[in-house]
C-alpha positions as CSV (number, residue, x, y, z in Angstrom):
1,X,160.3,99.3,48.6
2,X,158.2,99.2,45.8
3,X,156.3,96.1,46.5
4,X,154.9,97.1,49.5
5,X,152.9,99.6,47.7
6,X,152.0,97.1,44.6
7,X,150.8,95.3,47.4
8,X,148.8,97.4,49.1
9,X,147.3,98.9,45.4
10,X,146.7,95.0,45.1
11,X,144.6,95.3,48.4
12,X,142.7,98.1,47.6
13,X,141.2,97.2,43.9
14,X,141.0,93.8,46.0
15,X,138.3,95.8,48.4
16,X,137.1,98.3,46.1
17,X,136.0,97.0,42.8
18,X,134.5,93.9,44.3
19,X,131.2,97.2,45.5
20,X,131.8,98.8,42.8
21,X,131.0,96.1,40.1
22,X,128.3,96.0,42.5
23,X,127.1,99.3,42.0
24,X,127.5,99.5,38.4
25,X,124.9,96.5,38.6
26,X,122.6,97.7,40.4
27,X,122.4,101.7,38.5
28,X,122.9,99.5,35.2
29,X,119.4,97.0,37.2
30,X,117.4,99.6,37.4
31,X,117.9,102.6,34.7
32,X,117.3,99.2,32.1
33,X,114.1,98.1,34.2
34,X,112.7,102.0,33.6
35,X,109.8,101.4,30.2
36,X,111.4,102.6,26.8
37,X,110.5,105.3,25.4
38,X,108.1,104.6,22.4
39,X,109.0,107.5,19.9
40,X,111.0,106.5,17.6
41,X,114.3,108.7,18.6
42,X,113.4,108.9,22.6
43,X,113.7,104.0,22.0
44,X,117.3,104.7,20.3
45,X,118.5,107.0,22.7
46,X,117.7,104.3,25.7
47,X,119.1,101.3,23.3
48,X,122.4,102.6,23.3
49,X,122.5,103.8,26.3
50,X,122.3,100.6,28.0
51,X,125.2,99.4,25.3
52,X,127.3,102.0,26.4
53,X,126.6,100.9,30.3
54,X,127.1,96.8,29.3
55,X,130.5,98.0,27.3
56,X,131.0,99.3,31.0
57,X,129.9,96.8,32.9
58,X,132.4,94.2,30.6
59,X,135.0,96.2,30.8
60,X,134.9,96.2,34.3
61,X,134.5,92.8,34.8
62,X,137.6,92.1,32.2
63,X,139.2,94.1,35.2
64,X,138.4,91.8,37.3
65,X,139.4,89.2,36.4
66,X,142.8,90.7,35.5
67,X,143.1,91.7,38.8
68,X,141.7,88.1,40.5
69,X,144.3,86.7,38.0
70,X,146.9,88.2,39.1
71,X,146.4,87.5,42.5
72,X,145.3,84.0,42.1
73,X,148.1,82.1,44.3
74,X,151.2,81.1,41.5
75,X,152.4,77.5,43.0
76,X,148.5,75.7,44.2
77,X,147.7,72.9,41.4
78,X,143.9,73.6,42.0
79,X,142.3,76.6,40.7
80,X,141.2,78.8,43.0
81,X,137.2,80.2,42.9
82,X,136.1,82.5,41.6
83,X,134.9,85.4,44.1
84,X,133.5,87.6,41.3
85,X,131.2,84.5,40.5
86,X,128.0,85.5,42.7
87,X,128.8,89.3,40.9
88,X,129.2,87.7,37.0
89,X,125.8,85.2,36.9
90,X,123.8,88.1,38.6
91,X,125.4,91.0,35.6
92,X,124.4,87.6,33.1
93,X,120.9,86.9,34.2
94,X,120.1,91.0,34.3
95,X,121.9,90.9,30.5
96,X,119.6,88.2,28.8
97,X,116.3,89.3,31.3
98,X,117.0,92.8,29.5
99,X,117.9,91.2,26.2
100,X,114.3,89.6,26.2
101,X,113.0,92.7,27.7
102,X,114.5,95.1,24.0
103,X,113.7,92.4,21.9
104,X,109.7,92.6,22.8
105,X,110.3,96.7,23.4
106,X,111.7,96.1,19.1
107,X,108.9,93.7,17.7
108,X,106.0,96.3,20.2
109,X,107.4,99.7,18.1
110,X,108.0,97.7,15.2
111,X,103.8,96.5,15.5
112,X,104.8,92.9,14.9
113,X,103.2,90.0,16.8
114,X,104.1,86.5,16.6
115,X,101.4,85.0,17.9
């Protein structure tokens, strides 16, 4: 009975977790694509919200990797392809782009010009 319950929970995770991560990445992307506020106090709040979202995404990705590791067959000699690799890559590109945009916004707020 306990094994059936564990299997049911894992099946639920494997069906719901990827969709939840995609929604979180999409929500973060939509929020981060908005223009960063010019006022220092508002910009700090915006930046803190982005950092918080990154923390949540990181936790989701770690949870996903844990679920994938638990579900991986133990008797396979060759490693199985990560079913969430596309989500990780998309999130990495989004975070890299956000880092570039945040750096540009900070440069603009400081009034520095590197040209």
